[in-house]
VEXDREN-2710 file (C-alpha; in Angstrom, 1 decimal):
% VEXDREN-2710
k/r/px/py/pz
1/ALA/70.2/67.7/96.2
2/VAL/73.9/68.5/96.5
3/GLY/76.2/65.6/96.2
4/ASN/80.0/66.1/96.5
5/VAL/81.4/69.6/97.2
6/ARG/85.1/69.8/96.5
7/PHE/87.9/72.4/96.3
8/GLU/90.5/72.5/93.6
9/LYS/93.7/74.4/93.9
10/THR/94.7/76.4/90.8
11/ASP/97.9/78.1/89.7
12/TRP/96.2/81.5/89.3
13/THR/98.4/84.5/90.3
14/ASP/95.3/86.3/91.7
15/ASP/94.7/84.9/95.1
16/GLN/91.2/86.5/95.3
17/ARG/89.9/85.0/92.1
18/TYR/87.5/82.0/92.3
19/GLU/85.3/79.8/90.3
20/ILE/82.2/77.8/91.1
21/ARG/80.9/75.1/88.8
22/THR/78.0/72.7/89.3
23/THR/77.7/69.5/87.3
24/GLY/74.7/67.4/88.1
25/GLU/74.7/67.1/91.9
26/ASP/78.5/67.9/92.2
27/VAL/79.9/71.3/93.1
28/THR/83.5/72.4/92.4
29/LEU/85.0/75.4/94.0
30/ARG/88.3/76.5/92.5
31/ALA/90.8/79.1/93.8
32/ALA/94.6/79.6/94.1
33/GLY/94.6/79.8/97.9
34/ALA/92.8/80.4/101.1
35/LYS/91.3/83.9/100.2
36/GLY/89.7/82.8/97.0
37/ALA/88.5/79.6/98.6
38/SER/86.8/81.5/101.4
39/TYR/85.1/83.9/98.9
40/ALA/83.9/80.9/96.8
41/ALA/82.5/79.2/99.9
42/ALA/80.7/82.4/100.9
43/ASP/79.2/82.8/97.4
44/PHE/78.0/79.2/97.4
45/LEU/76.4/79.5/100.8
46/HIS/74.7/82.8/99.6
47/ALA/73.2/80.8/96.7
48/LEU/71.8/78.4/99.3
49/GLY/70.2/81.3/101.2
50/TYR/72.7/81.9/104.0
51/ARG/72.9/85.5/105.2
52/CYS/74.7/87.4/107.9
53/PHE/73.3/91.0/108.0
54/ALA/75.0/92.0/111.2
55/PRO/77.5/90.3/113.6
56/THR/74.9/89.0/116.1
57/ALA/73.0/85.8/116.3
58/ALA/69.7/87.6/115.6
59/TRP/70.9/88.6/112.1
60/GLU/72.5/85.3/111.1
61/ILE/69.9/83.8/108.7
62/LEU/70.0/80.0/108.2
63/PRO/67.4/79.2/105.6
64/ALA/64.6/76.9/106.8
65/ASP/64.0/75.5/103.4
66/PRO/67.2/75.8/101.3
67/PRO/67.0/75.0/97.5
68/ARG/67.1/71.4/96.7
69/THR/69.1/72.0/93.6
70/VAL/71.4/74.8/92.5
71/THR/73.0/75.7/89.3
72/LEU/76.0/78.0/89.4
73/GLU/78.6/79.1/86.8
74/ARG/80.8/81.7/88.6
75/ASN/84.1/83.1/87.6
76/GLU/84.8/86.1/90.0
77/THR/87.6/88.5/90.4
78/PRO/86.9/91.5/92.8
79/VAL/87.0/95.0/91.3
80/PHE/87.8/96.4/94.7
81/ARG/91.0/94.8/95.8
82/ARG/90.3/95.6/99.5
83/ARG/86.8/95.6/100.9
84/GLY/85.8/96.8/104.3
85/ILE/82.7/98.5/105.8
86/TRP/82.7/100.8/108.8
87/PRO/79.3/99.5/110.0
88/TRP/76.4/101.2/111.7
89/TYR/77.0/99.4/115.0
90/GLY/80.2/101.2/115.8
91/VAL/83.4/99.8/117.2
92/TRP/82.3/98.2/120.4
93/PRO/84.5/95.1/121.0
94/GLU/81.6/92.7/121.4
95/PHE/80.5/93.5/117.9
96/ARG/84.0/93.6/116.3
97/THR/85.5/90.5/117.7
98/GLY/84.5/86.9/118.1
99/ARG/82.5/84.4/116.1
100/PHE/79.8/86.6/114.7
101/SER/82.2/89.3/113.6
102/ASP/84.2/86.7/111.7
103/LEU/81.0/85.3/110.2
104/TRP/79.9/88.7/109.1
105/ASN/83.2/89.4/107.3
106/PHE/83.2/85.9/105.8
107/ALA/79.6/86.0/104.5
108/ASN/80.0/89.4/102.9
109/ARG/83.4/88.6/101.4
110/MET/85.3/91.4/103.2
111/GLY/89.0/91.6/103.3
112/GLY/91.3/91.3/100.3
113/GLU/94.6/93.0/100.1
114/ARG/96.1/94.3/103.3
115/VAL/96.1/98.0/103.2
116/GLU/96.8/99.8/106.4
117/GLY/94.9/103.1/106.8
118/GLY/94.6/104.2/110.4
119/HIS/96.2/107.1/112.3
120/SER/100.0/106.5/112.3
121/TYR/101.7/109.6/113.8
122/GLY/100.6/108.8/117.3
123/PHE/101.8/105.2/117.0
124/PHE/105.2/106.4/115.7
125/VAL/105.6/108.9/118.7
126/ARG/104.6/106.2/121.2
127/SER/107.0/103.6/119.7
128/GLU/109.9/106.0/119.4
129/LYS/110.0/107.5/122.9
130/ALA/113.8/107.4/123.1
131/PHE/114.2/109.2/119.8
132/PHE/111.9/112.0/120.8
133/ALA/113.5/112.3/124.2
134/GLU/116.8/112.9/122.5
135/HIS/115.2/115.0/119.7
136/PRO/112.2/116.9/121.1
137/GLU/112.6/119.4/118.2
138/CYS/111.1/116.7/116.0
139/LEU/107.7/117.0/117.7
140/ALA/105.2/119.7/116.7
141/LEU/105.6/123.2/118.2
142/VAL/102.3/123.9/119.9
143/LYS/101.8/127.0/122.0
144/GLY/105.5/127.4/122.4
145/GLU/106.1/123.7/123.5
146/ARG/107.3/120.7/121.6
147/ARG/104.6/118.2/122.5
148/GLY/101.6/116.1/121.4
149/ASN/101.5/113.5/118.6
150/LYS/101.9/115.7/115.6
151/LEU/105.3/116.1/113.9
152/CYS/107.7/118.9/112.9
153/ILE/107.6/117.8/109.3
154/SER/110.0/120.5/108.1
155/ASN/112.7/118.8/110.1
156/PRO/114.8/116.6/107.8
157/LEU/115.8/114.3/110.7
158/LEU/112.2/113.7/111.5
159/ARG/111.3/112.8/107.9
160/GLU/114.3/110.4/107.7
161/HIS/113.4/108.7/111.0
162/PHE/109.7/108.4/110.1
163/ALA/110.5/106.9/106.7
164/GLN/112.8/104.3/108.3
165/PHE/110.2/103.5/110.9
166/VAL/107.5/103.0/108.3
167/LEU/109.9/100.8/106.3
168/ARG/110.5/98.6/109.3
169/GLU/106.8/98.3/109.8
170/TYR/106.3/97.4/106.1
171/GLU/109.0/94.8/106.2
172/SER/107.6/93.2/109.4
173/SER/104.3/92.5/107.6
174/PRO/105.0/90.3/104.5
175/ASP/101.4/90.4/103.3
176/ILE/101.0/94.2/103.4
177/VAL/100.3/96.2/100.2
178/ALA/100.4/99.7/101.6
179/ALA/101.5/101.2/104.9
180/SER/99.8/104.0/106.7
181/VAL/101.2/107.5/107.0
182/GLU/98.0/109.0/108.2
183/PRO/98.4/111.9/110.7
184/SER/97.1/111.6/114.2
185/ASP/93.5/112.7/114.9
186/GLY/92.6/116.2/115.8
187/GLY/94.6/119.4/115.6
188/GLY/98.0/120.3/117.1
189/TRP/99.9/120.9/113.8
190/CYS/103.3/122.4/114.2
191/THR/103.4/126.2/114.3
192/CYS/107.2/126.7/113.7
193/GLU/108.2/129.0/110.9
194/ALA/109.7/126.3/108.8
195/CYS/106.5/124.2/108.9
196/ARG/104.4/127.2/108.1
197/LYS/106.5/127.7/105.0
198/LEU/105.8/124.2/104.0
199/GLY/102.2/125.1/103.6
200/SER/98.9/123.8/104.8
201/PRO/98.4/120.6/106.9
202/SER/97.6/118.8/103.6
203/ASP/100.8/120.1/102.0
204/ARG/102.8/118.9/105.0
205/ALA/101.1/115.5/105.2
206/ILE/101.7/114.8/101.5
207/THR/105.3/116.1/101.8
208/LEU/106.0/113.4/104.4
209/ALA/104.0/110.8/102.5
210/ASN/105.9/111.4/99.3
211/GLU/109.3/111.2/100.9
212/THR/108.3/108.1/102.9
213/VAL/107.1/106.2/99.8
214/SER/110.2/107.1/97.9
215/VAL/112.3/105.4/100.7
216/LEU/110.0/102.3/100.6
217/ARG/110.2/102.0/96.8
218/LYS/114.0/101.9/96.9
219/ALA/113.8/98.7/99.0
220/HIS/110.5/97.3/97.7
221/GLN/109.4/97.9/94.2
222/GLY/105.6/98.7/94.1
223/ALA/105.4/99.6/97.7
224/LYS/102.7/102.1/98.6
225/VAL/101.5/104.3/101.5
226/THR/98.0/105.4/102.5
227/GLN/96.5/108.4/104.2
228/TYR/93.1/110.0/104.6
229/ALA/91.8/113.3/103.2
230/TYR/90.4/114.1/106.7
231/GLY/90.0/116.9/109.2
232/LEU/92.5/119.8/108.7
233/HIS/94.3/117.8/106.0
234/SER/91.2/117.2/103.9
235/PRO/91.6/120.1/101.4
236/PRO/93.6/119.3/98.3
237/PRO/97.3/120.0/98.7
238/SER/99.2/122.4/96.5
239/VAL/102.1/120.0/96.2
240/LYS/102.0/117.1/93.7
241/VAL/101.0/113.8/95.2
242/ASP/103.2/110.8/94.4
243/GLY/101.3/108.1/92.4
244/ASP/102.1/105.6/95.1
245/VAL/100.4/107.6/97.8
246/ILE/96.8/106.3/98.2
247/VAL/94.5/109.0/99.5
248/ALA/91.1/107.9/100.9
249/SER/88.3/110.4/101.4
250/ALA/86.9/110.5/104.9
251/THR/83.6/112.3/105.2
END
């Protein structure tokens, strides 16, 4: 039988670390803040038999006969600082939002550090319409026209403006660890002579990522950016990748 369950706040610098200690019928969950406390609670419920295999009511398992006693000695720090699963059920809103989506993420201790990783070029183009209206030469040259949501990365003005845009996004999210510099989906890479001289799509994407993270680091020590190895920019680049550019493989 479980008696008192209590949380204790610690002064640990790692906000994902947690401890669980049982003494007789008492349970103590220890963490530095909300993240660690959430992971401790999920781990404790797991020991009692709670499961959430998918974000629907049918896959939430409440044990009919939970253990009457439990002995736990946990001291956990995640090896993977950010944890997320692109699940089998796709991205339909009814599965990705609401109570059961939150329960699924909680029960499986998803989350961790905030690392942005989605396509960013298109968001940049949509957000900076006035800039591109004044400087259409900063868009990719595709079939003789400056259009689409890829960029003319050989253009110094484009690289400067993009880096400042990412810096503003980084500064508007105080809990962020890495900002996304991932190209937009699909093709449409610039065909201008200067971009062709920069090299492959991988070379161009890394060139922009390297310059952007350099700007971020001047304002925020330890800042990082992320992008995928995906699509036309999946082959390894011929240019050196800055150590603060996180590249995630996308099959």
